[in-house]
N, C-alpha and C positions, 0 to 999 in steps of 0.2 A: 558135424559142425566143428570147426577149428576153434581153439582158444587163443589163436595168435593175436587177437585184438586186445589182450590184457597187457599191453605195453611191451610184449616181447618183440625183439628185433627180427625182421626177416632178412637174415644174412645172405640168403641165396639170391635175392633180387637186387641187392646193391642199393645205392641211393643214400642221400644224406638223411640222418635222423632228425635234424632240425628243420624248422620252417624257413624257406627262402623268401617268403613274402610276409609282410606284416599281417597280423591277425585280423585287423579290421578290413584290410584289402581282400583277404581270403573270403570273409563273409560276404562282402559287397559283390565280388565277382561271382561267387557261388549262387547268390540270390538273383543275380541278373541272368544266369544261365538257366534256360527252361528245364533242362533235364535234371540238373543238380537241385534246382529249386523244388521240383516235384519229389525228389528223393528225400530232401530235408523235411519237407512237409509230411511225408509218410512216416519218417522217424518220429516227428513231433506228435503225429496222430497216435502212433503206438505208445508213446510216453503217456498221452492223455488216457488211453484205454487202460494202461497199467496203473496209473494213479487212481482212476475210477475204481478199478478192481480192488485196490488196497483198502478202500473205504466201504466195500460191500461185505458185510459180515455173513458168516454161515448162519442159517436160521436155527439157532439153538437158544431157547428162552432161558432167562435167569442168569446170564453171564454178562458182566459189565467189564469193559476193557480197562477202566480205571482200577477196578479191584484186582484184576489179573496183574496189571503193571505194578501196583503197590506191593502185592504179596511176593512177586518174583523179582523185585528190584535188586536184590543181592545175588541173584543167580546169573553168573557171567555168561553161561551158554545161552540162556534166554535173551539177555541183553544184546549179545553179539548177533544172534540170528535176527532179532527184532530190528536192530539198527541197519543191517544189510537189506532187510525187506521193507524199510520205510515205515515201520510200525505195524506191519500187516499181522504179525503173530499175536500181539497183545489185543488186537481188534477181533481175533478169530476170523480174519478175512479169508476169502476164497483163494487169495494169493499168499497165504501164510507160509507155505513151503517154498514158494518161489522156485529158483533154479538149483537149490541145494541138492535135491536128489540126483538131478542130472549131472552136476559137477562131481559128486561122489561116484556116480556110475562111470563117468568118463575116466576118473582116476583109476578105478579098478580095471577097466578095459585096457587102458594104456599100459598099466603094470603087467597085466596078463599077456598082452601082445609082445612086450619086451622080454618077459620071462620064458615064454614058450616059442621056440624057433619056428614051429609049424605055423602058428598064427602070424608071426612076423613075415615069414616067407609068403604066406597067402595074401597078406596085405600089400606086399611089395610087388608081387607078380600078378595079382588078380585084377588090377586096374579098377575101373569104376564099380564093377560088380562086387569086388572085395570091400570097397569103401561103404557101399550100401549095406552089405551084410554086417559090417562092424557097427554101422549106425543103428541097424535093427537090433543087434545085441545090446547096445547101449540103452536104447529105448525100453526094451523088455526089463533090463536091470533097473532102469529109472522107475518103472511102475512098481516093482517090488520094493525099492527103497522108499517110494512115496508112502507105502503102507507101514514099513518099519519105522521110518523117521517120524511119520505122522503119529504113530502109536506112542513113540517116546515123548513127543511134544504134548500129546493128550494126557499122558500120565503125569507129566510135569505140571501142566495146568490144573488138572483135577486134584493133585495133591495140595495145591495152594488155595483153591476156591471151592472145593467140594467134588463129590463123585459124579461120574457120568454113567448113564445106563447104556446098554448095548446098542439100542436104536440111535441114541445121540452120537455115540462113538462112530457107528457105521455111517451116519449122515455126514459128520464132519470129515471123516476120511475120504468119503466119496467126493465131496466138494473140493477138498484140498488136493486130491489126486488130479481131478479135472482141471483145477486152477494151475497146478504146476505144469501139466502138459500143455495148457493153453499159453503159459509163459514161454515154454520152449518153442511153440509154434510161432509166437510173436517174434522171438529172436531169429528164427529162420526166415521169416518174412522181411525183417529189417536187413538181414544179410543179402537177400535176393533183390528186394525192391527198394531198399533204402541205401544208406552209406555207412560204412563201418562194420564192425563185428557185432552181430545181433545179441549174442549171449552176454558179452561184456557191457553193451549199452543197456540191457535190461537190469543188470546188477548196478550199473552206474545210476540208472533212474531210481532204483530202490534206495540207494544211499542218499541221493539228492533230496528225495521226498522226505527223509527223516530230518533234514537240517533245519527247516523252519520250526518244527516242534522243539528241537533241542535248543535253538536260539531263543525261543520264547521262554523256555524254562530257565535259561541263563539270565535273561533280562529280568524275569520275575524274581530270581534269587538275589540279584543286585538290588532291586527296588525294596525288597523285604529285609535287606541287610544280612542275608544268609551267605552271600558270596562277596568276597573282597574285590574291590575294583582293581587292586594290584594283581589278583589272580586272573582277571579278565585280560589285563594288559599283557601279562606273561603268556597267557594262552594265545593271544593274537600274535605275539612275537614268535612263539614256537610254530604257529601255523605258517607264518611268512617264511621263516628259515627253512622249515621242512619242505614247503612247496618249492622254494628255489632249489634246494638240494635234489629233489625228485626230478625237476625239469632238467637240471644240469646232468645228473647221472643217466637219465633216460635218453638224453640226446648225445651222450658221449660215445665215441667210437674209437676203435683201434684199426687204422687203415693199413692194409698190407699192399705194398706196391706190386703190380703184376706187369711184366714185360711181355708184349705180344711180338711174335716173330714176324719179320718182314717177308711178304710173299709177293710173287710176280704173276699176274694174270695177263698174258699178252704183253702189251706195252704199258699196262697199268700196275703200279706198285701199291699194295695195301699193307696195313699193319705197321709194325715197328714202333708203335706208340706205347706209352705207359698209362695204365689205369690203376684203380685201387679196389681191393676186396675189403669192404667195410665190415668189421665185426663189432656188433653192439655190445656195450658194457653190461647191459641187462637183457640178455637174450631170452631169459625165461620170464621176464616181466614180473607180475605180481602172483603168478601161479604158485610159486613155492610157499608163499604166505597162506594162500587159500588152501592148498593141500595140507600144510602143517596145522592150520587152524581146524580143518575138518577132522584130522586124526586125533588131535588133543581134546576135541569136544565129544568124541565118541563115548568115553566112559560115563560122562554126565548124562548123555542121552540114554544109555543102557540102564543107568541107575534109575532114571525116570520111568522106564518101562517096567522095572521090577519093584516099583513102589518107593523109591528113594530110601530114606533112613528107616522106613518102617519094616524092612526085611533085611536079612543078613547079606543077601546077594546085592541088594540096593546099596547097603552101607559100604560094601567092599568097593563097588564101582564109584560111589560118591567120593570115597577117600582117594581112589586112584585119580579121579578128576581133579581133586584138590592139589595133588602132587604135580599135575600137568597144567595148572593155571599160573602163568607168569606173574600175575598181579596178586597172588595169594600172600597176605602178610603173616599168616600163622607160622609160629616158630616151631622148629623141630630141633631137639637137642641130641646131637651125636657126640661130637667132642666139645662143641660150644654152640649156643643157640644161633640158628640160621633160618631165615624165612623159607618156607616151602617154595615161594616164588623164585628163589635163586636157582634151585634145582630144576624147576619147571622152565626157566629161561634158558638154561643150558640145553635141555632136551629140545626146546622150541627152536633154538638157533641151529642145533644139529640137524633137525628135520628140514629146516629151510635150506641149509647147505646141501643136504642129500638130494632134495627135490630140485634144487637149482642145477646140480650136475646131472641128475637123472633126465630132466626135461631138455637140457641143452644137448645131451647125448642122443636123445630121440629126434630132436628137430634138426640137428646139424651133423651130417655125415661127412666127416673129414676125408674119408677114403674116396667118396664120390666126387668131392670138390677137387681133390688131387688128380683123380683120373680124368675129369673133365678138362682141367687145365692142360694136362699132358696131351689129350686128344686134339685140343684146339691149338697146340703149338705155343702155349703160353707158359710162363714160369715165374717164380719169385727170384729176383736178382740175388745171386750168391747162394742159391739153394738148388740142388739137382732135382729134376722132375721125378715123380714116383714116390718111393718110400720116404726119402728125405723131406720132400714137401709135406707129406702126410704128418710126419713126426714134428716138423716145424710148426705147422698150423695147430696140431694137437697141443703142443706146448704153450703156444700163445693163448689158445682158448682156455686152457686149464688155468693160466695165470689171471686172465681178465675175469673168469668166472668166480675166482676167489674174491676179487674186489666187488663184483656185482652182488654176490651172495652176502658178503659182509655188510654192504650198504642196506640190502633188503632186511637183514636181521636187525640192524640198528633202527630202521624206520619202524619195524614191527614192535620193538621194545619201547619206543618213545611213548606210546600211549600208556604204558605201565609206569614209566618214570615221570611223566608230566604231572601226575597228581601231587608228587612230593614238591615240585617246583611251584605249581600254581595254587595249591591248597584246595583245588576242586576235587570233589569225591564222585561226581556223576561220570561214570565210566563211558557212557554213551557220548557225551559232549567231547570228552577227551579223545575218544577213538575217531570221531568224525573229522576233527580238525588236526590231528597229529599222528595218526597211526595208519593201520591197514586201509581204512576207508579212504583216507586222503590219497594214499598211493594209488589205489584203484581209480579214484576220480581223475587225478591228474594224468595218469598213464593212459586211461581210456580216452580222455579229452585230447591229448596230444596225438595219439594214434589215429583218432577220427579226423582231426584237423590235417594230418599228413595225407590221409587218403583223399580228403576233399582237394587239397592242394595238388596232389598227384593227378587227379582227374582234370583239374584246370590246366596244368602244364601240358598234359597229353593233348588236350583239345587245342591248346595254343600251338603246339608243335604240328598237329595235323592241319 
């Protein structure tokens, strides 16, 4: 399954990144079309099943979701995973792991494929069989990661509310693994029988499911006088500005003019026109944030597996996790007191830049594009076909990737800067309306709407 639905631009297919039809008209036309209506209804059905699964707890007696949430309210890894899953983790839901193991497995397989030329050659030349084989490897690794990540979460939860015996741990891990694989199956079904990218839509559904609970807590805080009305206004302003910026940057493109040579077929002359090669400003979408967040959260998960602060190994990884959390206010004195979050922010941004370039290099083969243009008799005006075209495109992509990665890094850090502006301390509320979660929601919604509009325009053309 591809991750292209996470707001990444499909530069090979062309087309405008913005919507050419009004949003209401897209919905109205899609709902009036029988095929698109059935696809949309299937997506909504999968959302309903996912929402139901979030509220179905694993049958372990003696564990209350409120107690788990209160005890682990200061643990940023727990809060981040819980907000992405719509509150499934704190409920000990069967969908507590969600798609996290699959995402991590996909990262590892993609890196290995790029690092080992034999695997890369096999994928490029093996066709459909090679893709199925890579998907099989990803699923096997996903199963292993379900057990590893689930064990880490269990250690984290048991350290907060009490110990679990072996039977209880095995029961929870069994349900969690089955739930995670079921989420993966739902994502595949959405991609095949629905509309949009199934994996990204399942993550989108998890984030949206957590919004009503966070909004209720915000309203409750205002009514009790715990939250300042000014903070709420400032949060809404940040939400609107960030949403506008995400839509603007996601829809932005660098268009390269392409001149097609004039050809004569008998008495008919074709070609000779100019088209554009659109390069999206955010080719990698939100994947760099997801990858960077997954890596920076690993030490905290390992610390939970080794008992947290109760053991020396757990203490080591707990401290490493503190150095990798951008919102950490703890001071460290080297030459002068600096919050650990400053160092973590630098590492976090560096990882975002690295994964942005890494994913762009995987998805966009400049040499292939240059060769295809040369074979088709097309060229960039003022640039010679072949190596010069490759170098020209490579230079442009490198420059726009810097801008895209910089914007992604800024959006990722907004959720850690916003508390100082709004005065709110609930990190879940901040992240949902101003950070990574908002970027995922807006990017996935735009990408899905573009696919719906593309289907409508294709049918109109036919």
